[in-house]
C-alpha positions as CSV (number, residue, x, y, z in Angstrom):
1,M,9.7,-14.9,11.5
2,A,10.5,-16.1,15.0
3,A,8.9,-14.2,17.7
4,T,10.9,-12.0,20.1
5,A,11.8,-14.1,23.2
6,R,10.3,-12.9,26.4
7,L,12.8,-11.7,28.9
8,P,12.8,-13.4,32.4
9,L,11.8,-11.4,35.4
10,T,15.2,-10.6,36.9
11,H,14.0,-8.6,39.9
12,S,11.8,-9.6,42.8
13,L,8.4,-7.9,43.0
14,P,9.4,-6.0,46.2
15,T,12.4,-4.6,44.4
16,I,10.2,-3.5,41.5
17,L,7.7,-1.9,43.8
18,N,10.4,-0.1,45.7
19,H,11.9,1.1,42.4
20,T,8.7,2.5,41.1
21,R,7.1,3.9,44.3
22,H,8.4,7.4,43.5
23,F,6.5,7.3,40.2
24,L,3.1,6.7,41.9
25,P,0.8,9.6,42.6
26,R,-0.2,10.0,46.3
27,R,-2.7,7.4,47.5
28,L,-2.4,5.4,44.3
29,S,-1.0,1.9,44.0
30,F,-0.6,-0.6,41.2
31,P,-1.7,-0.6,38.4
32,T,0.9,2.0,37.7
33,Y,-0.6,5.4,36.7
34,L,2.2,7.2,34.9
35,H,2.0,10.9,34.2
36,R,4.2,13.1,32.1
37,S,7.5,13.2,33.8
38,P,7.9,9.5,35.0
39,C,6.9,8.3,31.5
40,R,10.3,9.2,30.3
41,S,11.8,6.5,32.5
42,F,9.5,3.7,31.4
43,A,12.3,1.4,30.3
44,A,13.6,1.3,33.8
45,V,10.2,0.5,35.2
46,S,9.2,-2.4,33.0
47,P,11.2,-5.7,33.4
48,T,9.8,-6.9,30.1
49,L,11.9,-4.6,28.0
50,S,15.7,-4.7,27.5
51,S,17.1,-1.2,27.0
52,S,20.2,-2.6,25.4
53,S,18.4,-4.6,22.8
54,Q,15.1,-2.7,22.4
55,G,16.4,0.9,22.5
56,D,14.4,3.7,24.1
57,S,10.8,2.8,24.8
58,I,7.9,5.1,23.7
59,V,5.3,3.4,26.0
60,G,5.5,6.1,28.6
61,D,4.9,8.7,25.9
62,L,2.0,6.7,24.6
63,L,0.4,6.8,28.0
64,D,0.8,10.5,28.1
65,Y,-0.8,10.7,24.6
66,L,-3.8,8.5,25.6
67,N,-4.4,10.5,28.8
68,E,-4.4,13.7,26.8
69,S,-6.5,12.4,24.0
70,W,-10.0,11.8,25.4
71,T,-11.6,12.6,22.0
72,Q,-10.6,12.7,18.4
73,F,-10.3,16.4,18.7
74,H,-7.9,16.2,21.6
75,A,-5.9,13.5,19.8
76,T,-5.5,15.7,16.8
77,A,-4.6,18.7,18.9
78,E,-1.9,16.8,20.8
79,A,-0.5,15.4,17.5
80,K,-0.4,19.0,16.3
81,R,1.4,20.2,19.4
82,Q,4.1,17.4,19.0
83,L,4.6,18.2,15.3
84,L,5.1,21.9,16.0
85,A,7.5,21.1,18.8
86,A,9.5,18.8,16.3
87,G,9.8,21.7,13.8
88,F,7.1,20.8,11.3
89,H,5.4,23.7,9.6
90,L,1.6,24.1,9.9
91,L,-0.1,24.5,6.5
92,S,-3.7,25.6,5.7
93,E,-5.8,23.9,3.1
94,N,-7.2,27.3,2.3
95,D,-3.7,28.8,1.2
96,D,-1.2,28.1,-1.5
97,W,1.6,25.9,-0.5
98,N,5.3,26.7,-1.2
99,L,7.0,23.4,-0.4
100,K,10.7,22.5,-0.6
101,P,12.8,19.3,-0.5
102,G,13.9,18.7,3.1
103,G,10.8,20.4,4.5
104,R,8.5,19.0,7.1
105,Y,4.8,20.0,7.0
106,F,1.3,19.2,8.2
107,F,-2.3,20.3,8.2
108,T,-5.5,19.5,10.1
109,R,-9.1,19.2,8.9
110,N,-12.0,19.6,11.3
111,M,-9.4,19.3,14.1
112,S,-10.1,15.6,14.0
113,C,-8.1,14.6,10.9
114,L,-4.4,15.3,10.3
115,V,-1.9,14.8,7.4
116,A,1.8,15.3,8.0
117,F,4.7,14.7,5.6
118,A,8.5,15.1,5.3
119,V,10.1,15.7,1.8
120,G,13.4,13.9,1.1
121,D,16.3,16.1,0.1
122,K,16.7,14.1,-3.1
123,Y,13.1,14.2,-4.1
124,V,12.3,14.7,-7.7
125,P,8.8,15.0,-9.2
126,G,7.3,11.6,-9.8
127,N,8.9,9.9,-6.8
128,G,6.6,8.1,-4.4
129,F,5.0,8.5,-1.0
130,H,5.6,6.2,1.9
131,A,2.5,6.6,4.0
132,I,1.0,5.2,7.2
133,A,-2.7,5.8,7.8
134,A,-4.6,5.3,11.0
135,H,-7.7,6.8,12.7
136,T,-8.4,9.1,15.7
137,D,-11.9,8.0,16.6
138,S,-13.1,5.2,18.9
139,P,-16.5,3.8,19.8
140,C,-18.1,6.0,22.5
141,L,-21.3,7.7,23.6
142,K,-22.0,11.2,22.3
143,L,-24.4,13.8,23.6
144,K,-27.6,14.2,21.6
145,P,-28.2,17.8,20.3
146,K,-30.9,18.1,23.0
147,S,-29.5,16.0,25.8
148,A,-31.4,17.3,28.9
149,S,-34.0,14.9,30.4
150,S,-35.2,13.9,33.8
151,K,-36.4,10.6,35.3
152,S,-37.6,9.7,38.7
153,G,-36.0,12.8,40.3
154,Y,-32.7,12.5,38.5
155,L,-31.2,14.8,35.9
156,M,-30.2,12.5,32.9
157,V,-28.1,13.1,29.8
158,N,-29.4,11.6,26.6
159,V,-26.7,10.1,24.4
160,Q,-26.2,8.5,21.0
161,T,-24.1,5.4,20.5
162,Y,-21.2,5.9,18.1
163,G,-19.7,2.9,16.4
164,G,-19.9,-0.7,17.5
165,G,-19.0,-0.5,21.1
166,L,-19.3,-3.1,23.8
167,W,-21.9,-1.0,25.5
168,H,-22.3,-3.2,28.6
169,T,-18.8,-2.2,29.6
170,W,-19.9,1.5,30.0
171,F,-22.1,0.7,32.9
172,D,-20.8,1.5,36.4
173,R,-17.9,3.5,35.1
174,D,-16.8,6.9,36.3
175,L,-17.6,9.0,33.3
176,S,-17.3,12.6,32.2
177,V,-17.6,14.7,29.0
178,A,-15.0,16.1,26.6
179,G,-15.0,17.5,23.1
180,R,-15.3,20.9,21.5
181,A,-17.3,24.0,21.8
182,I,-17.9,27.1,19.7
183,V,-17.7,30.1,22.0
184,R,-18.8,33.7,21.3
185,A,-15.9,36.1,21.9
186,S,-16.2,39.6,23.3
187,D,-15.6,41.1,19.9
188,G,-18.6,39.2,18.4
189,N,-16.5,36.6,16.6
190,F,-16.6,32.9,17.4
191,V,-13.8,30.8,18.7
192,H,-13.2,27.0,18.4
193,R,-12.3,25.6,21.8
194,L,-11.6,22.1,23.3
195,V,-13.1,21.2,26.6
196,K,-12.4,18.3,29.0
197,V,-14.1,18.0,32.4
198,K,-11.5,15.8,34.2
199,R,-13.5,14.8,37.3
200,P,-16.1,12.0,37.3
201,L,-19.4,13.7,36.3
202,L,-21.6,11.0,35.0
203,R,-22.5,7.3,35.6
204,V,-24.7,4.7,34.0
205,P,-25.7,2.5,37.0
206,T,-26.6,-1.1,36.5
207,L,-29.8,-2.6,38.0
208,A,-29.2,-4.6,41.2
209,I,-29.4,-8.3,40.8
210,H,-32.2,-8.5,43.3
211,L,-34.4,-6.7,40.7
212,D,-33.1,-8.7,37.7
213,R,-32.6,-12.2,38.9
214,T,-32.1,-13.7,35.4
215,V,-29.3,-11.4,34.3
216,N,-26.6,-14.0,34.8
217,S,-28.5,-16.8,33.1
218,E,-30.1,-14.9,30.3
219,G,-27.5,-12.2,29.8
220,F,-27.3,-8.5,30.2
221,K,-29.2,-6.9,27.3
222,P,-29.9,-3.3,28.0
223,N,-32.1,-1.2,25.8
224,L,-29.7,1.3,24.3
225,E,-32.3,4.1,24.0
226,T,-33.9,3.9,27.5
227,Q,-31.4,2.2,29.7
228,L,-28.0,3.5,28.5
229,V,-28.6,7.0,29.8
230,P,-26.0,8.6,32.1
231,L,-27.0,10.1,35.4
232,L,-25.8,13.7,36.1
233,A,-27.4,14.7,39.4
234,T,-30.4,14.5,41.6
235,K,-33.1,17.0,40.4
236,Q,-33.1,20.1,42.5
237,D,-36.2,21.9,43.6
238,E,-36.5,24.7,41.1
239,T,-37.6,27.1,43.8
240,S,-34.7,26.3,46.2
241,A,-32.2,29.0,47.1
242,E,-29.3,26.8,46.0
243,A,-30.8,26.5,42.5
244,K,-31.5,30.2,42.3
245,D,-28.0,31.1,43.5
246,K,-26.4,28.8,40.9
247,N,-28.7,30.0,38.2
248,V,-29.2,26.4,37.1
249,S,-33.0,26.2,37.1
250,P,-34.0,24.0,34.2
251,S,-36.3,25.2,31.4
252,S,-38.2,23.2,28.8
253,K,-36.3,25.2,26.2
254,D,-32.8,24.2,27.4
255,A,-31.0,21.8,25.0
256,H,-28.7,20.8,27.8
257,H,-29.0,20.9,31.5
258,P,-28.1,24.4,32.9
259,L,-26.0,22.6,35.5
260,L,-24.0,20.9,32.8
261,M,-23.6,24.1,30.9
262,Q,-22.3,25.9,34.0
263,I,-19.7,23.1,34.5
264,L,-18.6,23.4,30.9
265,S,-18.5,27.2,31.1
266,D,-16.3,27.0,34.2
267,D,-13.9,24.8,32.3
268,L,-13.9,27.1,29.3
269,E,-13.8,30.2,31.4
270,C,-16.7,31.8,29.7
271,K,-20.4,32.5,30.4
272,P,-22.8,29.7,29.7
273,E,-24.7,31.8,27.3
274,D,-21.6,32.3,25.2
275,I,-21.4,28.6,24.4
276,V,-23.2,28.5,21.1
277,S,-22.5,25.0,19.9
278,L,-21.3,21.7,21.5
279,E,-19.9,18.4,20.2
280,L,-19.2,16.2,23.2
281,N,-18.2,12.6,23.8
282,I,-18.8,10.7,27.0
283,C,-15.4,9.6,28.3
284,D,-14.1,7.2,30.9
285,T,-12.0,9.1,33.5
286,Q,-9.8,6.3,34.6
287,P,-6.2,7.1,33.4
288,S,-4.4,4.8,31.0
289,C,-1.8,2.8,32.9
290,L,0.5,-0.2,33.0
291,G,-0.8,-3.5,34.3
292,G,0.1,-7.2,34.7
293,A,2.5,-8.8,37.1
294,N,5.5,-7.5,35.1
295,N,3.9,-4.3,33.9
296,E,3.8,-5.8,30.5
297,F,0.3,-4.7,29.6
298,I,-1.3,-1.3,28.8
299,F,-4.8,-0.9,30.2
300,S,-6.6,1.9,28.5
301,G,-9.6,3.1,26.6
302,R,-9.2,4.1,22.9
303,L,-6.2,1.9,22.1
304,D,-8.2,1.2,19.0
305,N,-6.8,3.2,17.3
306,L,-4.8,5.8,19.1
307,A,-2.0,3.3,19.8
308,S,-1.5,3.0,16.0
309,S,-1.9,6.8,15.5
310,F,0.8,7.5,18.1
311,C,3.3,4.9,16.8
312,A,2.9,6.4,13.3
313,L,3.3,9.9,14.5
314,R,6.4,9.2,16.6
315,A,7.9,7.1,13.8
316,L,7.5,10.0,11.3
317,I,8.9,12.6,13.8
318,D,11.9,10.5,14.8
319,S,12.7,9.3,11.3
320,C,13.5,12.9,10.3
321,A,14.6,14.4,13.6
322,S,18.1,15.4,12.5
323,S,19.2,17.6,9.6
324,E,20.9,14.5,8.0
325,S,17.9,12.2,8.3
326,L,16.3,13.3,5.0
327,S,19.6,13.8,3.1
328,T,19.4,10.5,1.3
329,E,15.6,10.2,1.0
330,H,14.2,10.3,-2.5
331,G,10.5,10.0,-1.5
332,I,8.0,11.6,0.8
333,R,7.3,10.2,4.2
334,M,3.7,10.7,5.3
335,I,1.1,10.0,8.0
336,A,-2.6,10.4,7.7
337,L,-4.9,10.2,10.7
338,F,-8.6,10.2,9.8
339,D,-11.8,10.5,11.8
340,N,-15.0,8.5,11.5
341,E,-13.5,5.1,10.7
342,E,-15.7,3.4,13.3
343,V,-18.8,4.5,11.4
344,G,-17.7,3.9,7.8
345,S,-15.3,6.8,7.0
346,D,-17.9,8.6,4.8
347,S,-17.3,12.2,6.0
348,C,-15.3,15.2,5.1
349,Q,-12.7,14.3,7.7
350,G,-12.9,10.5,7.1
351,A,-10.8,8.3,4.9
352,G,-13.7,8.2,2.4
353,A,-13.0,11.9,1.5
354,P,-10.3,12.7,-1.1
355,T,-8.1,14.3,1.6
356,M,-5.1,12.1,1.0
357,F,-5.4,12.1,-2.8
358,Q,-5.8,15.9,-2.9
359,A,-2.9,16.4,-0.5
360,M,-0.6,14.2,-2.6
361,R,-1.6,16.1,-5.8
362,R,-0.9,19.5,-4.2
363,I,2.4,18.3,-2.8
364,V,3.6,17.0,-6.2
365,S,2.4,20.2,-7.9
366,S,4.1,22.5,-5.4
367,L,7.4,20.6,-5.4
368,G,7.4,20.1,-9.2
369,N,6.9,23.7,-10.4
370,A,7.4,23.7,-14.1
371,Q,8.6,20.0,-14.2
372,V,5.2,18.6,-13.5
373,T,3.5,17.0,-16.5
374,E,0.1,15.3,-16.8
375,C,1.5,11.9,-15.8
376,T,3.9,13.1,-13.0
377,F,1.3,12.6,-10.2
378,D,0.2,9.2,-11.7
379,R,3.8,8.0,-11.6
380,A,4.1,9.1,-8.0
381,I,1.0,7.1,-7.0
382,R,2.3,4.0,-8.7
383,K,5.6,4.2,-6.8
384,S,3.9,4.8,-3.5
385,F,3.1,2.4,-0.7
386,L,0.5,2.7,2.2
387,V,0.6,1.0,5.6
388,S,-3.0,0.9,6.9
389,A,-2.5,0.6,10.7
390,D,-5.4,-0.5,12.8
391,M,-5.5,-2.7,15.9
392,A,-5.7,-6.4,15.4
393,H,-7.5,-9.2,17.3
394,G,-5.1,-11.0,19.6
395,V,-6.0,-14.6,20.5
396,H,-8.2,-14.6,23.7
397,P,-7.1,-17.2,26.3
398,N,-10.7,-17.9,27.2
399,F,-12.1,-17.9,23.6
400,A,-9.2,-19.3,21.5
401,D,-11.7,-21.1,19.3
402,K,-12.8,-17.8,17.9
403,H,-9.6,-17.6,15.9
404,E,-8.5,-19.7,12.9
405,E,-6.2,-22.3,14.4
406,N,-3.1,-21.4,12.4
407,H,-3.6,-17.6,12.7
408,R,-3.7,-16.7,16.3
409,P,-1.8,-13.5,16.9
410,Q,-0.3,-13.1,20.4
411,L,0.6,-10.1,22.4
412,H,4.3,-9.1,22.5
413,K,5.1,-10.8,19.2
414,G,5.0,-8.0,16.7
415,L,2.7,-6.4,14.2
416,V,-0.1,-8.5,12.7
417,I,-0.5,-8.5,8.9
418,K,-4.2,-8.9,8.1
419,H,-5.4,-11.0,5.1
420,N,-8.8,-11.4,3.6
421,A,-9.5,-13.0,0.2
422,N,-12.7,-10.9,-0.1
423,Q,-10.7,-7.7,0.2
424,R,-12.1,-6.6,3.6
425,Y,-8.4,-5.9,4.1
426,A,-6.2,-4.4,1.3
427,T,-3.2,-6.8,1.8
428,S,-1.9,-8.7,-1.2
429,G,0.8,-11.2,-1.6
430,I,3.1,-8.4,-2.9
431,T,2.4,-5.9,-0.2
432,S,2.6,-8.5,2.6
433,F,6.0,-9.6,1.2
434,L,7.5,-6.1,1.0
435,F,6.4,-5.2,4.6
436,K,7.8,-8.5,5.9
437,E,11.1,-7.8,4.1
438,V,11.3,-4.5,6.0
439,A,10.8,-6.4,9.3
440,K,13.4,-9.1,8.3
441,L,15.9,-6.4,7.4
442,H,15.6,-5.0,10.9
443,D,15.1,-8.3,12.8
444,L,11.5,-7.5,13.8
445,P,8.9,-10.1,14.6
446,I,5.8,-10.2,12.4
447,Q,2.5,-12.2,12.6
448,D,-0.4,-13.1,10.2
449,F,-4.2,-13.0,10.8
450,V,-7.1,-14.3,8.8
451,V,-10.6,-14.6,10.1
452,R,-12.4,-18.0,10.2
453,N,-14.6,-18.8,7.3
454,D,-17.7,-19.2,9.5
455,M,-17.3,-15.7,11.0
456,G,-17.7,-12.2,9.7
457,C,-14.7,-10.0,9.1
458,G,-14.4,-6.4,10.0
459,S,-12.6,-3.9,7.8
460,T,-10.3,-0.9,7.9
461,I,-9.5,2.3,6.0
462,G,-7.0,0.2,3.9
463,P,-9.5,-0.9,1.2
464,I,-11.0,2.6,1.1
465,L,-7.7,4.3,0.5
466,A,-6.3,1.6,-1.8
467,S,-9.2,1.8,-4.1
468,G,-9.7,5.6,-3.8
469,V,-6.1,6.7,-4.2
470,G,-4.7,3.7,-6.1
471,M,-1.8,2.9,-3.9
472,R,-0.3,-0.5,-3.0
473,T,-1.5,-1.2,0.6
474,V,-0.8,-3.5,3.4
475,D,-3.2,-3.8,6.4
476,C,-1.6,-4.4,9.7
477,G,-2.2,-3.8,13.4
478,I,-1.0,-4.2,17.0
479,A,-2.6,-7.3,18.7
480,Q,-5.0,-6.4,21.5
481,L,-7.8,-7.9,23.7
482,S,-11.1,-6.3,24.6
483,M,-11.4,-4.4,21.4
484,H,-14.2,-1.8,21.5
485,S,-14.6,-2.1,25.3
486,V,-14.5,1.0,27.4
487,R,-11.2,-0.4,28.7
488,E,-8.9,-2.3,26.3
489,I,-5.5,-4.1,26.7
490,C,-2.4,-4.5,24.6
491,G,1.2,-5.5,25.2
492,T,4.0,-3.0,25.9
493,D,6.5,-4.8,23.7
494,D,4.2,-4.5,20.7
495,I,4.0,-0.7,21.0
496,D,7.8,-0.4,20.7
497,I,7.9,-3.1,17.9
498,A,5.3,-1.2,15.9
499,Y,7.2,2.1,16.4
500,R,10.5,0.5,15.2
501,H,8.7,-1.2,12.3
502,F,7.1,2.0,11.1
503,K,10.4,3.9,11.5
504,A,12.2,1.1,9.6
505,F,9.5,1.4,6.9
506,Y,10.3,5.0,6.4
507,R,14.0,4.5,6.3
508,S,14.3,1.2,4.4
509,F,11.3,0.7,2.1
510,S,12.8,2.4,-1.0
511,S,15.7,0.0,-1.0
512,V,13.5,-3.0,-0.5
513,D,11.0,-2.0,-3.2
514,M,13.8,-1.6,-5.7
515,K,14.6,-5.3,-5.5
516,L,11.1,-6.4,-6.8
517,T,9.6,-5.9,-10.2
518,V,6.0,-7.0,-10.8
519,D,4.7,-5.2,-13.8
520,D,7.5,-5.0,-16.5
């Protein structure tokens, strides 16, 4: 399908700067850092979007989501907040479910995995699920269980690498910590709390070129165990009055530096000794923002895969926002956001667990009551369709030869359907066709990607869910650059196209699917 035409820049740069100046925080200039209130006016800021043809943009809301979601825990908590605000009912996996047609529900697992669904008013047992799955985790550094160490008079924080990150991009960044803590309450119980230290707290400094003369000719190849270690502070004299006043004198028994524990306890508003467990990520503190001459890019960490997660979340919420929106729906609209995709998905909260399968079975059982027979759930699975949404590799202008010459996805030109003959992606000729028909019906651009034969191919949760649940699946994603860098880039238009494509999938897939019969 023909790509969406790029709109010309109709305003001069001084006009744009003047128009957006009131959106900029004090002492900040471009790139544009948008916070909660100005994000609502994104369509007026970006000259690359046409409000008349594109409708309301969700890019500003995505920036809010990214800036809230430093970790998989925060991403899930923010999704939970938005679902509750939209009228979805929170379920517990530990309780019986009493579901009804027209209802909207969700549950979380480990506060890093979330499943939400909306039941059509015309649902009958055996009808299918229309699901979009993504993941909440991103490559990062994580604190070791015992992170406290010291080198050459500095307090250091020992970390583990999580996933396949571009670790050289983490050097010389303003870093901090975020994640979750288990806190002992005054009544003796334990409370699950999220924590985020927003100020720059850590840094991994590079070695000066004067001490590493061959770095530019031989490459930067840090030892990930000994040289990728964030610096927290200069080591204080344990007998100093300042150390005694702050009660931060280190001990060989301390798992984490007392200074770090004090900072965390200040954020959690508790005593350091009441923090009984920690699970912390190292995070880049630079806010997600717009960039490019026309504000047509998003510069951010964790676009892989929070951009897909947010587009799916908003598509589900907005596709059933009114009382009439589910009145003609015969199926069940669903999203599933999993953790641990970057390390293989083999966890209780990952796509390798039977979370989606079990949820679907419980939903069918609760809605069916006495009408459910042995094959009701099997029929529902056969009628279902899954969109596995994970970011895609856009063609890099400086490394275009890394892409197969006829499959070079571009930014601003729509979702990318991923193909792999060896089933690294779950797309088939049938699922690709159906997803493209949805796009065609709503005049949305679409692209295709296949990896070169002489290069390795990554994978997604698509094959895991397709084989584990048995659903027809298409793998797709938003084109981006700098994947797995601490700072990634994607196009603003593609966010809105993905949102509209996902929403169209929920509203139109049933009618498209009825027109094709494969297994008579």
